N, C-alpha and C positions, 0 to 999 in steps of 0.2 A: 652089431656088425659095423655100424657107422663109426664107432670108436676105434674098432680094429682097423678099418680102412684108413682112418686118419693116421693111426700109428704107423701102419705100413708105408703110407705115403711119406710121412715125415722121415722114416728110416731110409727110404729110397732116395729122398732128396739129400739127406745127409751123406749117403754113400756117393751120390753123384758129385756133391761138392768136394768130398774127400778125393775122389778120382781126379776131378778137375785141378785141385790143388797139387796133387802129385804130378800131374802132367805139366802144370806150369813150372813146378820146381825142377822137373826133368829138363825143361827147355832152358833153364837158367843154372848152369853148372856152378859149383862153388867158386870157380875162377874161369874167366874166359880170356885172361891176359889182355884185356882191352878196357880203355876208359872212353866213354862217349861224352863229349861236352857239347850240349846244345846251347846256343847263344842268340841273344837279341841285342839290338841297339837302336836308339833314336825312334822308339815306337810312338812317342809324342801323343799319348792318350788316345790313340786310335783303337778304342775298345771295340767298335763295330767295323765291319768292312767299309772300305772307302767307296767313292763314287764309281770306281771301275770294278767293284766287287772283289777287291784284293784285301787280304789280311783279315783281322778280327781275332780278338783274344780267345774266344771260345773255340774257334778253329785251331788256334795255336795249341790249345790244351789237348785237342784230339791227337795232333802229331806227337806232342811230348809223351802222352800216355802210351801211344803205340810203340814208341822207341823204348820206353821203360818196360813195356810188356815183353819185349824181345831181348833186351840186353841187361846184363847184370849190373854193370857199373855205369850209371848215368848221372851227370851233373847238369844243372841249369844255371846259366850266368847271364846277367844283363850289364851292358857297357854304358849305361847312362842315358839321360833324357827320356826316361820312361813316361814323363809327364809333359803337359802343356801342349795345347794345339786343338783341343776340342772342348765342348761344353762340360764334359765330364770333369775336367780339371777346373775350368772357370767357376763352376758351381760348387764343387766339393773339395777342391784344394788338395788332391792327392789321395783322398780316402778310397775312391773307387779303384784306382790303380793298385794301391797297397793291398786291399782286400783280395783282388783278383790275382795279383802276383803271389800272394801267400797261398791262394787256392791252387795255383799252378805248381807250387813247390820250388820256387827259386832258391838256389843254394848260396849264390853270391850276387850282390848288387853293388854297383859303384855310382858315384855322383856324376851327373852331367851338369852343364851350366844351368839348364832350365829347372833342375831340382831346387835351385835357390830363388826362383821367381817370386815367391811370396814370403821370402825372408827365412831366416834360420830357425825361428821359433816354430813356424808351421812345418818346416822340413823336419825338425827334431821330433815334433809330435807324431808325424807319420812314420818316420824311420825307426822310432823307438818301438813301433808295433810290427815291424817287419820280422818275418821268420828267417830270412836270409842273413848271412853275414855281410856286414856293410864295411867296405874297404876303401881306404885312400892312403897311399904311401907318401905323397908329396903335399898333402894339405895337413898342416899342423892345426888341429882343432881344439887344443887343450883349453883355450880361453873362449870357447863358444858353447852354445847349447848342444853341439854334436859330440862333445867330450863324453866318453864312455859308450857312445853308440858306434863310432867309426874306429876300425882297427887298421894298422898299417899293412898287415899281411895275414895269411892263414895257410895252414898245411893240412892236407887231406891224405890219409893213407888208404891206398886202393890196391888190394891183392898183393900186399907186401911192398908196394912202391910208394914213395913219398912224393906228393905233388904239391909244390908251393905256388901260391897265388899272391900277386901284388897288384896295386891299382895306381895308375898315373892319370892325373887330371890337368886340365889346361890352366893357364895363367888367368885369374879372374879379372885382372886389370884390362879395361876396355871391352870386356865381354859381359861381366856380371855387375849389377849395381853395387857400388861400394857399401851402401847401407845394408845390403843383403848378405854381405860376407864379413861384417865387422868382427874383428878379433881373429879371423882366419889368417894363417901365415902360409904363404906359398913358397914351396921349396923347389929348387932346381930339378926338373923332371928327370934329366939324364943322370945326374949325380944320385938322386934318391932311388931311381930304378936300379942302377948298377950296384950301389951299396947294398940294397935290400936283396937283390938277386944273388949277389955274392954270399951274403949271410945265409940265405935259404939253401944255396948249393953247398957251402962249405961247413957252416956251423950246424945247420939243422939237417944236413945230409939229404937234401931233396934230390930225387932222381930226375925231376923235370920242373922247370919254372915257367909259369904262365903269367904274362902281364896283361891285365884287363885295363884298357885305356879309354879316355875320352879326350883325345887331343887331335884327332884327325889323321887320315891315311897320308895325305900329302897336301901341298898347296894351302896350308892353313897358317895363321899367325903363330909364331913361336915353334916349339919343338913338335914334330909330327911322328907318326909311327915309323915312317921310313928313317927319320933321324935317330929315333930310339933304337931301331934294329941295327943301324950302321955303327952305333956307339957301344953296342952291348956284346958281352962275351958269355953271359950266363942265362940270358933269356932264350927260351926255346920256341915259345908261341906268343903272339900278340893278338888279342881279341879286341878290336877297336870300335870306335864310334866317333860322333861329332860331325864329320864331313858328309855323312849320308852316302858313303861310297859303297857300291856293290862290287865286292871282290868275289869273282866266280871262276874257278878253274875250268869250268865247262864252257865258258864264254870268253874267247880270246880278245874281245873288244873291251873287257874290263881290265883294271890294273892287275899286275902280277901278284899272286898270292905267296910266291917264294922270293925272298930278298936276302941279300948278303949281309952278314953281321961283321963285327970287328975282327973275328977270327978267320973270315973267308968262308964260313959255313953258310948254308941257306937255312933260313928259319921261316915259319909260316906267319903271315899277317892275314887275319880274317875280319871281314866286316860285311854285314848283310844288306846294306842300303839304308832304308828307313821305313817307318810307318807300319812295321810288322808284316810287310808283304811276303817276306821270306824268313825262314828259320835256318840258322847256321848249324851245321853238324860237323864236329871235329872228332874223328875216330883215332885214338892213340893206341898203337901197339905197345903194350907195356914191356915187351921183351926187347924190341929194337928202339923204343921210344920215338918211333917215326909216326907223325900224324898224317892222316888223309882228311880231305876237307871237301864239303859240298854244301850247296844251298838247296833248301826244300821249299817249294811254293806253298803258300798258305792261301787256299782258295775254296771255292764252293763244293769241290768234291768231298769235303770233310763234313758237310752240314748234317748228314744223316746220322752222325755219331756224336753230336754235341752232348756234353755233360750237363744234364738238366739241373743237378744240384748247384753247379757253379753258375748256370744261367739264372737261377733263382736269386743268387746274390746280386746280380746285375739289374734285375727287373725293376725294383723301385727307383733306382737312379735313372734308368732309361725312360721311365714315365715322365720324370721332370725334364729331361733333355728333349724328348719328343714334343712336349707342350710348347717349348720355346722355338724349336725348329719348324713348327707349323704356323707360327704367328706372322702373317704377311704384313709388310710395311710399305712395299713399293713394287715397281715392275722394271725389269731391264729388257729393252727390245732385242738385245743380243748379249751373248756371254762376254764378260770382261775378263781377260786373262793376264796372268803375270808374264807368260811367255811372249806375248806380242806387245807388252808394256801398256796396254789399254787400261788395265786395272791399276797399275802403278801410277799412271798419269792421273787417273780419276781420283785416287786417294790423295796424291800430292796436291792436286788443285783444291780439294776440300780442306786440307790442312792450311793451305794459303788463305782461302776464303774465311775460314773460321778464325785464323790468326788475325786477319784484318779486323774482323768483328770484335775480337777480344781487345786488340790494341787501340781500336778506334781510329786507325789510320791505315794508309796504304802499306802493303807488304812488298818488299822488293823481290823476294824469292821464298819458296817453301822447299824444305828438304824432307824426304821420307825414305827410310831404308827399305829396300826391296825385301829383305829377310823378315821384316816385321809384318809382312802380308803372307799369310800361311796357306791360303787356298783361293781358287778362282770364284768369280761371281757368276752363277749360271744364268742363262736367259730365262725370262718369265718372271714368276713371283719371287720376290726377294724377301726372305724372312729375317726376323730379328736374330735368330740363332745362327743363320748364315754369316751375318756381319760379326757376331761375337766370335765365331770360329775363325773367321778370316783374319781378325786382329785380336787375338786372345790376351795380349799382354796388358799389364797394369800401367799403361803409358798415358800421358796427358799432353795436349797441344800446349806449347809455350811459344812466346815471341821473344827473341833476343836481338840486341844491337851488337853487331860484329864487324870487325875491320875487314876490308877486302882481302888483306893478306891472309887472315885466318880462314876466311871463306874459301879462298883459292886452295888452301891446304886441305880443307874438307873435300873439295872437288877431287884432289889427288887421291885421297883415301877411297872415295867412291869409284874413281876410275880404276884403281888397283883391283877391284872386284868386278869389273865389267860394266860399271854404271849403277846408279841408284835413281830414286825418284826425285825429280825436280819439277817445279811448277811451270805452267805455260809462260812463255816469254823469256825463259832461260835456256841456254844451249851450251854444249861443250863437246869438244872432240876428245878422243882417247888415243894416245900414242901407243901403237901395238907393241913396240919394243920396250919402252920404259914403263908402260902402264900408268902414265901420269896424264893429267888433264891438260888439254890444249885449247886455245881459242875460246876461252870462257866469255860468254856474253850474257848480260842481264838487262832485260828491257831493250834488247837490240844494241847495247853498248858494251864495249870491252870492260871487264872487271877492273876496278881501280883499287890498288893495294891500300892507299891511304884513306879511302872513303869509308864511312860507317854505313853498313847496310842493315835494314830491318828484315829479320829472317824468322819465318814461322817453321817450327819443327816439332818434334816430340821430346819430352824431358829426358828420355833414355839417351838420345843422341846429344842433346844439349849438355848432358853430364859426362860426355866422352864415351858413351857406349858405342859398340860396333867400331871401335878404334877411331872415333871422330874426336880425337883429343883437342884439336884446335877450337872446337865449339865451346869448350869449357872457359875460354877467354871472353865469351860474350856476356853481356849484361841483360838479365831477364827483366822485361818490362810488362809482361802479361802472362797469365796462366789460366787454363781452363779448370773448372771445378770437376769436370767429368772425365771418366776414362775415355780414351780415344773412340772406342766403338760406340759409346753413348752419343758422342758428338756426331759421328757418322750416321747413326740411326736417326737422330733428330733431324739431320740435314735431309736424309732420304724421305722422311715423313713430310717435311715442309715442301720439298720438291714435288712429291707425289700429290699433295693437296693442291699445288699450283699447276698440276698437269704436266710436270717435267719428268722425263724418263732418265734413268741412270745410264749414262753413255759417255764415252770418251774416245779420242782418236787412238788408233794402234800405231804409235810412232815412238821411236827411241830418241829421247832428248839428249842423251849422252851417247855419241856414236863413235865407233872405232874408225880412226883415220885410214883411208885407203892408200 
């Protein structure tokens, strides 16, 4: 009887599975005349939810799976900077992101600037193992390790319609370390996009052309998505990244999602913001080729449906990350924040102090880019992992001798983006119209163009990174052997042993003129 019952149970289970499969197939007709493109950008290694409980890659998978369960034609696309910003990248150099993005089933991935942070060999090692198609239209990579990995475009056939995809990347000059893009040749983004879009439309007979970009929605150096749209005749949709812009048709306070192209038609520009807090969904009617667009929040309502098999991929990496995140090194009496400049001032002053120690002499000024600081310092216990995530980049403190004229030009670059970190004793105004620096003083005295100043900064800036080209004219006189976050951790430990707390004034040292 026991055997018979088992057989009957097995047959019943098989029947139920068959019925379930038929029901699922019934919900997915052979064609629904729609293509859904789910997209992300600038997730920056935010594998886990952030401090406000937003995002998380396991939650993202729940949303992706739910859309795939309901719709027949679904693609998943990432617009770059999937890495860099948490310990998952600092410790494992893209392995975690690659494994999880494969598990989520990405169809297309493009390069952001931070994909290059550990050099092309590391990038090629990880991207050679991606299941997604890797695209870049305006990076010529034939003389690099990315050759054979990256393609200029791809075409997908969906329910009888041909959809072409191309990818446009930013100019690496001033944004990516030259050593990390050695051999890569940058092609004009507008010319490359228009030529490739025309080829996709006319030679390959694509019904729709999608540009996936990492150049920024607007207000970025070089060509932006708005520029690309205005110059284009054959691109129908732009899925963007880089500027962390949230483009949300449901929120009138965000930038417009519909912009005018070279023919006077309106085309869609989509971008989700950053850090995986939202998932973009573009629903394309394959009859009219008109897209609709929305953002979907990635939050705690999804936690009861987490895919445990994918979670198991993450578990061993999370154990290593958690062990560092819980290692206390100091205390902060109050939170230090980027938004009120207290954290920027604190790090700038540490760079100055450490620069003086390295050079063995007084430093005139320290410079620190605000973008190099990725998260706030919370009140209470400060952990080693917090500092590593705050400044995750492979930068080192350097001391250079620089003319006042070149230093003043660096101030102009910092002013153009609303100010950056400068050490105590230095001040500058910002002209609201020209976005240039005014009334620069160092040690209470106006800057002197002919004088040589001793400047502490990080090697990324000293090499012209973040568009600080004039710093390349400096002469290096000292360099730290440590990555920046190690120097900061060591400083915190010394201060903690001496009974000093991590604190700084909330003041903006580069202020907009009234």
